[in-house]
TIDRENNU-723295 format. One record per residue (C-alpha): chain; residue number from 1; residue in one letter; x, y negated, z. Coordinates in steps of 0.25 Angstrom, whole numbers. Example, Ala and Ser with C-alpha at 12.3 -4.5 7.8 and 13.67 -1.06 7.14 Angstrom:
% residues 2
{"A",1,"a",{49,18,31}}
{"A",2,"s",{55,4,29}}
***
This chain:
% residues 91
{"A",1,"m",{-56,-44,-46}}
{"A",2,"s",{-59,-59,-45}}
{"A",3,"h",{-69,-57,-34}}
{"A",4,"l",{-57,-53,-24}}
{"A",5,"d",{-48,-64,-29}}
{"A",6,"v",{-38,-53,-33}}
{"A",7,"d",{-33,-51,-47}}
{"A",8,"i",{-34,-37,-52}}
{"A",9,"i",{-19,-37,-54}}
{"A",10,"d",{-17,-41,-39}}
{"A",11,"f",{-27,-30,-35}}
{"A",12,"l",{-19,-20,-43}}
{"A",13,"i",{-6,-24,-36}}
{"A",14,"l",{-12,-24,-22}}
{"A",15,"t",{-17,-9,-26}}
{"A",16,"i",{-4,-5,-32}}
{"A",17,"i",{5,-10,-20}}
{"A",18,"p",{1,0,-10}}
{"A",19,"v",{2,12,-20}}
{"A",20,"a",{16,7,-24}}
{"A",21,"i",{20,6,-9}}
{"A",22,"l",{15,21,-7}}
{"A",23,"f",{24,25,-19}}
{"A",24,"v",{36,17,-13}}
{"A",25,"i",{35,24,1}}
{"A",26,"e",{34,37,-6}}
{"A",27,"m",{46,36,-14}}
{"A",28,"i",{54,30,-3}}
{"A",29,"c",{50,41,7}}
{"A",30,"r",{53,52,-3}}
{"A",31,"a",{67,46,-6}}
{"A",32,"i",{70,46,9}}
{"A",33,"k",{63,59,12}}
{"A",34,"v",{53,54,22}}
{"A",35,"v",{43,63,29}}
{"A",36,"s",{30,63,22}}
{"A",37,"w",{22,59,35}}
{"A",38,"i",{30,46,37}}
{"A",39,"k",{29,43,22}}
{"A",40,"l",{14,44,23}}
{"A",41,"t",{13,36,36}}
{"A",42,"i",{21,25,30}}
{"A",43,"q",{12,25,18}}
{"A",44,"a",{0,24,26}}
{"A",45,"i",{5,13,35}}
{"A",46,"l",{8,5,22}}
{"A",47,"m",{-6,7,16}}
{"A",48,"l",{-12,3,29}}
{"A",49,"a",{-4,-10,28}}
{"A",50,"f",{-8,-12,14}}
{"A",51,"a",{-23,-10,18}}
{"A",52,"i",{-22,-20,29}}
{"A",53,"a",{-14,-30,20}}
{"A",54,"y",{-25,-29,9}}
{"A",55,"v",{-35,-33,19}}
{"A",56,"t",{-29,-44,27}}
{"A",57,"v",{-17,-50,19}}
{"A",58,"i",{-22,-51,5}}
{"A",59,"t",{-36,-53,-1}}
{"A",60,"p",{-44,-41,5}}
{"A",61,"h",{-44,-29,-3}}
{"A",62,"v",{-52,-20,7}}
{"A",63,"l",{-54,-8,-3}}
{"A",64,"t",{-40,-7,-6}}
{"A",65,"a",{-37,-8,9}}
{"A",66,"l",{-47,3,12}}
{"A",67,"c",{-41,12,1}}
{"A",68,"l",{-27,9,8}}
{"A",69,"l",{-32,12,21}}
{"A",70,"a",{-38,26,16}}
{"A",71,"l",{-24,29,10}}
{"A",72,"a",{-17,26,23}}
{"A",73,"g",{-27,35,30}}
{"A",74,"a",{-24,46,20}}
{"A",75,"l",{-9,43,21}}
{"A",76,"f",{-9,44,37}}
{"A",77,"y",{-17,57,36}}
{"A",78,"q",{-7,63,26}}
{"A",79,"a",{4,58,35}}
{"A",80,"k",{-2,65,47}}
{"A",81,"r",{-3,78,39}}
{"A",82,"a",{11,77,35}}
{"A",83,"k",{16,75,49}}
{"A",84,"i",{8,86,55}}
{"A",85,"d",{11,96,44}}
{"A",86,"p",{21,92,33}}
{"A",87,"k",{18,104,25}}
{"A",88,"k",{4,100,22}}
{"A",89,"s",{7,86,17}}
{"A",90,"q",{10,85,2}}
{"A",91,"y",{16,71,4}}
***
């Protein structure tokens, strides 16, 4: 990916970091028995933070940021569903 001045290893690391954070939050929340809508909201906020960071702080990765924004939207939606009716939420 030389046209972005980002090496392929760097791009893979930038892609893997948000996924690793999602798993870490999941494991911590399961260990301390957090309500699912709170866990999903925390995950969504962090995905928004990563999306903003990927556009502003480092070399712009617009497509990755858009994917993270879509993921954050889905997580916020699931958090809303889980808060309204916890029985309908699978998470």
